[in-house]
C-alpha positions in Angstrom: 18.2 -6.7 3.9 14.4 -6.5 3.2 11.8 -8.4 5.2 8.6 -9.3 3.4 5.5 -10.9 4.6 4.8 -14.1 2.8 1.7 -14.6 0.7 1.4 -18.0 2.3 -1.5 -18.0 4.8 0.6 -19.1 7.7 0.1 -15.5 8.9 3.4 -14.9 10.7 5.8 -16.0 7.9 8.4 -13.4 7.0 10.8 -13.8 4.1 14.2 -12.1 4.0 15.5 -10.5 0.8 18.8 -8.6 0.2 17.1 -6.3 -2.3 13.9 -5.7 -4.3 15.7 -7.2 -7.2 15.4 -10.6 -5.4 11.7 -10.2 -5.3 11.3 -9.0 -8.9 13.6 -7.6 -11.6 11.0 -5.0 -12.6 11.8 -2.5 -9.7 14.0 0.4 -10.8 15.5 1.0 -7.4 16.2 -0.8 -4.1 15.7 -0.2 -0.4 18.3 -1.0 2.2 17.4 -2.1 5.7 13.7 -1.6 5.6 10.7 -3.9 6.2 8.0 -4.1 3.6 4.6 -3.3 4.8 1.3 -4.9 3.8 -1.6 -2.5 4.4 -4.8 -4.3 5.4 -8.5 -3.5 5.2 -10.1 -2.9 8.5 -12.9 -5.2 9.7 -16.2 -3.8 8.4 -19.4 -3.9 10.4 -22.2 -4.3 7.9 -26.0 -4.5 8.5 -27.7 -7.8 7.6 -26.3 -8.6 4.2 -22.5 -9.2 3.8 -22.9 -10.4 0.2 -23.0 -7.8 -2.5 -23.3 -8.4 -6.2 -21.1 -6.2 -8.4 -21.4 -6.8 -12.1 -22.0 -10.6 -12.2 -19.8 -11.3 -9.2 -20.8 -11.9 -5.6 -18.5 -10.2 -3.1 -18.3 -11.0 0.6 -17.3 -7.8 2.4 -16.7 -9.5 5.8 -14.4 -12.2 4.5 -13.1 -10.2 1.5 -13.8 -12.8 -1.1 -15.3 -12.6 -4.6 -16.7 -15.2 -7.0 -14.4 -13.9 -9.8 -11.3 -15.7 -11.2 -8.9 -13.1 -9.8 -9.9 -13.8 -6.2 -7.1 -15.0 -3.9 -7.4 -16.3 -0.4 -6.9 -13.3 1.8 -7.2 -14.2 5.5 -4.7 -11.5 6.3 -6.9 -8.8 4.6 -4.0 -7.4 2.5 -5.0 -4.6 0.2 -2.6 -5.8 -2.5 -4.5 -9.1 -2.7 -8.0 -7.6 -3.4 -9.6 -8.1 -6.8 -11.0 -5.1 -8.7 -14.6 -6.0 -7.7 -13.9 -6.0 -4.0 -12.1 -2.7 -4.3 -15.0 -1.1 -6.2 -17.6 -2.3 -3.6 -15.4 -1.1 -0.7 -14.8 2.3 -2.3 -18.4 2.9 -3.3 -20.6 1.2 -0.7 -18.4 1.2 2.4 -16.4 4.4 2.1 -17.5 5.6 5.5 -16.4 2.4 7.1 -12.8 2.7 6.0 -10.0 4.9 7.4 -8.8 7.8 5.2 -5.5 6.1 4.5 -7.1 2.8 3.6 -9.5 4.5 1.2 -6.6 6.4 -0.4 -4.6 3.2 -0.9 -7.6 1.5 -2.5 -8.4 4.5 -4.8 -4.8 4.7 -6.0 -3.9 1.0 -6.3 -2.1 0.5 -9.7 -4.2 -1.5 -12.1 -1.5 -2.9 -14.4 1.4 -3.4 -12.0 2.0 -4.3 -8.4 2.8 -1.8 -5.7 4.7 -2.8 -2.6 4.8 -0.6 0.5 7.2 0.6 3.1 5.9 2.2 6.3 7.9 4.9 7.9 7.1 5.8 11.5 8.1 9.2 12.8 7.6 8.4 16.5 4.6 10.8 16.5 1.1 9.4 15.9 1.7 9.7 12.2 3.3 7.6 9.6 4.2 7.7 6.0 3.5 4.8 3.6 5.7 4.7 0.6 4.4 2.8 -2.4 6.7 1.4 -5.1 5.3 0.3 -8.4 7.1 -2.0 -10.9 8.9 -0.2 -13.8 8.4 3.2 -12.2 11.0 5.8 -11.0 8.3 7.4 -8.9 7.4 6.8 -5.3 3.8 7.2 -4.1 3.9 8.9 -0.7 0.8 8.4 1.3 0.4 10.3 4.6 -2.3 11.8 6.9 -2.5 15.5 7.5 -6.1 16.9 7.6 -7.2 13.8 5.8 -5.2 11.3 3.7 -2.9 12.7 1.0 -0.9 11.3 -1.9 2.1 13.0 -3.5 4.6 11.6 -5.9 8.4 11.7 -5.5 10.8 11.3 -8.4 13.6 9.0 -7.3 16.0 9.9 -10.1 16.0 13.7 -9.6 15.0 13.4 -5.8 12.3 16.0 -6.1 8.5 16.2 -5.7 6.1 16.1 -8.7 5.0 19.7 -9.6 7.2 21.0 -6.7 4.4 20.1 -4.3 6.0 18.9 -1.2 4.0 17.4 1.7 3.2 19.2 4.8 5.1 17.1 7.4 5.8 17.8 11.0 9.6 18.4 11.4 10.2 14.9 12.9 8.2 13.2 10.1 10.1 15.2 7.4 13.4 14.1 8.9 12.3 10.4 8.9 11.4 10.7 5.2 14.6 12.5 4.2 16.7 9.9 6.1 14.8 7.2 4.2 15.5 8.9 0.8 19.1 9.7 1.6 20.1 6.4 3.4 17.8 3.6 2.3 17.0 4.3 -1.4 19.4 3.1 -4.1 18.4 4.0 -7.7 19.6 1.3 -10.1 
């Protein structure tokens, strides 16, 4: 079973799915018994002006709104609901106001397809965020170790891209391996 936060703004709504296939047919694998995670943008403290013009659009950094047609209501501050204009303003003008992991998620957000996330907690003060893009056999693995890092994992062959495996603490490595071995089902 998969639990997914609803896009409806009733904030606490959670939707239950048996598999990613129920969400969208474009995912090439499924997760069992995990909860989907919606990363959010932290509140940004900005001097005087919260409105910033980017190209011809006006972006509001406090409320995360934009005057473009792609703008969606985003009271919950989900990264996946941000338009490209807000992402650009956040990455360029407010980089120092964002956590390393938020910045990494913004910089690597897929442009053509959606990415959904699963958060794996290791019990330590660290976590792994696994990103799943439509029509891709690869997982994006975001983690913090001396800054935020991103590595790619091939779900078909169950190996890391370029044989670069992440530097995880033993407990975190065990959590990720358990996730791959017990919760990931390649279609």
